[in-house]
N, C-alpha and C positions, 0 to 999 in steps of 0.2 A: 557652552555650558548647559548642563542638563537640569538646572534648578537647584534649590537650596535643600540641604539635609541638616537637620539639627541632631547633634550627638551629645547626649548627656554623660557626665562623668568622663569627659574627654580630655582632661588636663594631662593624664598619664595612663599607663597601662593599656588595657584593652580598648578603652575609649579613644585614646590617642592613636592607636593602630588603626581603628576603624576610620577615624577622621582622615588619616594619612592616605589610606587606600581609596576612600571615596573622593578625596581631592585629586588623586591620580587618575580617577575615572571621570574627571572633569565636572564634578559637582561643586557648587559653592557649599562650604561647610561652616556651620556655626558650632564652635567648640563651647560647650556649656558646662560650668563647674563652679564650685565654691573655692577651689584652690587657685586663687587669682594669679599669683606669680607663675606657677607651673602652666596654667591655662594660657596666659598671655605668651609665655615662651613657646608653647606648642604651636599656637596660632601663627606667631611670627616666623618660626622655623619652617612651617609648611608654606606660608605665604612667600617666603624668600625664593621658592622654586617657581613662583609665578601663579600658584593656585590662589583662588579666592577663599580665604579662611579668616574668620573673625572670632574673637573671644567675647563671651558675655557671662557675667556673674549670674548664676542661677541656683537658688536653693530649690532643689526638686521637690522638697516636701511642702513648699509654700504655694498656696493657691494664688496669692497676690503676685508672686514672681512669675508664675506661668501666665497669668493674665497680662502682665506687662510685656512679656515676650510675645504673646499673641498679637498685641496691639502693634508692637514694633514690626513684626513680620507682615501684618495686614497693611501697614502704611508703606512698606517697601515695594519695589518693582520686581523683585525676584520671586518667581513662583515657588511655593513650598512643595518639594518632591518627596521628602521622607522625614521620618522621626525615628531615631534609634534610642530607645530607652535602655541605656547601658549603666547608668549610675547604680552603685551598690556598695554595701558595707557588709563585713563579715566579722562576727565575734564568736570564736570557737570556745564553747563552754558546755559542760554537761547540763542537761535539762534542769536538774535539781539546783544547780548553781547559777542559772541564768536569771538575772534580775528582770523585773518588769520594765525598767528603763531600757535594758539591752534588747528585750523582746520588741518593745515599741519602736526603738530606733531602727531595727532591721526591717520591721514591717513597713515603717514609713518610707525609708529610703529605697527599699527593694520592690515594694508593691504599690503603696499609695502614690508614689511619684509617677509611676506609669499611668495610673488612673487619671491623675491630674493632667499629665501631659497629653494623653489621648483626648480627654474632654476639651482641653484648651486648643489643641492644634489640628485635630482631625477635620474640623469644619474648613480649615484653611488649605488643606492638601488639595492638589490638583487631582482631577479624575485620573485614576490609575496610580495614585500615590500609595506609599508603602509605610507601614509601621513595623519595626522590628523590636521585639522585647527580648533582652538578654537575660535568660533565666539560668538554669544550672542543672547538671545531673543530680544535684542534691534535691531537686524537686521530684526526681523519679525513683530514687533508691534511698533507704535509710542509712544513716551513718552517725556514729556516736559523736556527740559534741556539736551537732548542727541543727538542733531543734528549731530555733528561731529562724535561722537562715533557710533551712529546708521549707519551713512553713511559708515564709515570705516568697520564696521562689516558686513554690507550688501555687500560691495565690496568683502569681503572675501568669501561669499557664491557663488558669480558669478565666482570667481577664482577657487573655489573648483569644481564646476560642469564642467567647461571647462577643467581643469587639469585632471579630472577623465576620460573625453572622450579622451583627447590627449595621456595620459600615459597608457591607457588600451591596452592590457591586462596584461602588465608586472607589473604595480604599481597601487595600489588602493589609492583613494583620497576621504576623507570624512570630514564632519564638524560636530562639536557638538555645540549646542546652550544652554549653561547654563542660568538659570535665575539668580536671585540675589545670590551671593556667598559671604560669610563672609571672606574677606581677607583685608590685610592692604591697598591694592590699593583703595578699595571703602569704607574705614571706615568713610570718610567725606561725603559720599553720603547721600542725604536726606533719612530719615527713610522710607518713602513711595515710594522711587524711583524705586525699581525693584522687591520687593517681598511681600509687605504687602497685595496685592490683590490676591496672589497665594492661591489656596485652602488649601495647606499645611501650610500656614500662617507664614512662616519663610524663612530666607535665608538658602541655603545649606552650609554644611561644604565642604571645598575643597576636602576632601577625599571621598565625596559622588559623585564627578564628575569623579574621576580617574578610577573607574571600567569600565566606558563606553569608556574612552580613551584607556585603556589597551585592551579591547575587540576589538576595531577597529584596533589596532596595530597587534593583534594576528591572528593566523590561523583560529580561529573559525569564523572570519568575512571574510573568503576568497571570498565570493560571494557578499560582500557589498562594493559598490563604487558609488560615486556621490550622496551619501545620506547626508541629513541634519537631525540630530537627536537632538531633544530637551530633556533637562533634567532640568526641571524648577518648580517642585512642583505643576504642573498643571496651571502655570501662563497663558500660551497661550491657554488653554482650557476654561478658565473662560470667 
């Protein structure tokens, strides 16, 4: 076993796919989410194949929850190898119709959570440890209806670059920017919202993003830090 990786928002969708592939790569995985029934099911199904996967309730916007998780990891005997800040929410709404509550929710879950997670867990990471922040191509290009989401994901890129500088050389910090991904979170998103103009002409499957996340967690990416890597079917190239 290569050590422990914490994956937030891992009860379903992209997070569950990341947890699955990391478990296959022989990491112990902590599935963190607020969707307890789905999170426990994900952990149990992955553990049934012999992987070391546990579920923990974690409100990623809560400083106290992150502190509690840090204490739990500190007292365990499993070295912390990685943190994947994957948790996110999306509310598709024109800027003029976006409420302050909707703005603050997306900023809290998509950006503040990663700040809290990095601050709490970076000191516990082993030398050579890795943090992967899951941003979005919405941070790179403008798109109608995504003002709050785009702003929160762009904030995540600024956090990534600064954390990479401050935590080097002991810990690497990178971001991935998926384009449209077919998950339950965005099933109500307009059909043309994030992927119809991509050269590959479709949304990605969640498991098509996970290999890049696993690469950044692993030792093959030992010289990669402060990078923002797109995986978007050519969306930002068009």
